C-alpha positions as CSV (number, residue, x, y, z in Angstrom):
1,M,-19.2,62.8,29.6
2,T,-22.2,60.8,28.5
3,R,-24.6,62.3,26.0
4,M,-28.2,62.2,27.2
5,V,-31.3,61.9,25.1
6,Y,-35.0,61.8,25.8
7,C,-35.6,58.3,24.6
8,A,-38.7,57.8,22.4
9,R,-39.1,54.2,23.6
10,L,-38.3,54.5,27.3
11,K,-40.0,57.9,27.6
12,Q,-37.2,59.2,29.9
13,E,-33.8,60.7,29.8
14,A,-31.1,58.1,29.3
15,P,-27.6,57.8,27.8
16,G,-27.6,58.2,24.0
17,L,-25.7,56.4,21.3
18,E,-22.2,57.4,20.6
19,R,-22.9,57.8,16.8
20,P,-25.8,57.2,14.4
21,P,-26.2,53.5,13.8
22,F,-26.4,53.9,10.1
23,P,-26.2,56.8,7.6
24,G,-29.0,59.0,6.5
25,A,-32.0,60.7,8.1
26,A,-33.2,57.6,9.8
27,G,-29.9,57.0,11.5
28,Q,-29.7,60.6,12.6
29,R,-33.3,60.4,14.0
30,I,-32.3,57.3,16.0
31,Y,-29.1,59.0,17.2
32,E,-31.1,62.0,18.5
33,Q,-34.1,60.2,20.0
34,V,-33.0,56.6,21.1
35,S,-31.0,55.6,24.2
36,V,-28.4,52.9,24.3
37,Q,-30.7,50.7,26.3
38,A,-33.6,51.0,23.8
39,W,-31.2,50.3,20.9
40,D,-29.9,47.2,22.6
41,Q,-33.5,46.0,23.1
42,W,-34.1,46.6,19.4
43,L,-31.0,44.6,18.4
44,A,-32.2,41.7,20.4
45,H,-35.7,42.0,19.0
46,Q,-34.4,42.3,15.4
47,T,-32.3,39.2,15.9
48,M,-35.4,37.3,17.0
49,L,-37.3,38.5,14.0
50,I,-34.5,37.5,11.6
51,N,-34.3,34.1,13.1
52,E,-38.1,33.4,13.5
53,Y,-39.0,34.7,10.0
54,R,-35.8,33.2,8.5
55,L,-35.0,36.6,6.9
56,T,-32.0,37.3,4.8
57,P,-31.0,40.8,5.8
58,Y,-29.2,41.6,2.5
59,E,-32.5,41.2,0.6
60,A,-34.4,44.4,0.0
61,K,-37.7,42.9,1.1
62,A,-36.2,41.8,4.5
63,R,-34.6,45.2,5.0
64,Q,-37.9,46.9,4.3
65,F,-39.7,44.7,6.7
66,L,-37.1,45.3,9.5
67,A,-37.2,49.1,8.9
68,G,-41.0,49.0,9.4
69,E,-40.6,46.9,12.6
70,L,-37.9,49.2,13.9
71,E,-40.3,52.2,13.4
72,K,-43.0,50.3,15.4
73,F,-40.6,49.1,18.1
74,I,-38.9,52.4,18.8
75,F,-41.4,55.1,17.8
76,G,-44.8,53.3,17.7
77,S,-46.9,50.9,19.6
78,G,-44.3,48.1,19.5
79,S,-43.3,45.3,17.3
80,E,-44.9,41.9,18.0
81,A,-43.2,38.5,18.0
82,P,-44.4,35.9,15.6
83,D,-47.4,33.9,16.9
84,A,-45.5,30.7,17.3
85,Y,-42.5,32.3,19.1
86,V,-41.5,30.8,22.4
87,P,-38.9,32.8,24.3
88,P,-35.8,30.8,25.3
89,T,-35.6,29.7,28.9
90,P,-32.6,30.8,31.0
């Protein structure tokens, strides 16, 4: 049986994650309030941010930036793409 959550991003009931995406309070909050669909959207957005800003995810400054963008993307008003970003064409 699929675990359902009220997704903070989608603003509706949707299937939840199978487990917290990372340890700690932030991972638990995501597990309780974020759907699989919203998490997949975040992963795609995070990949774009890493590529466009040329981030090195193991650096503390990059992790801090991504944590802030995650908060905005999932729980806030949304995370913006860089000004020069051009989405790939299918």
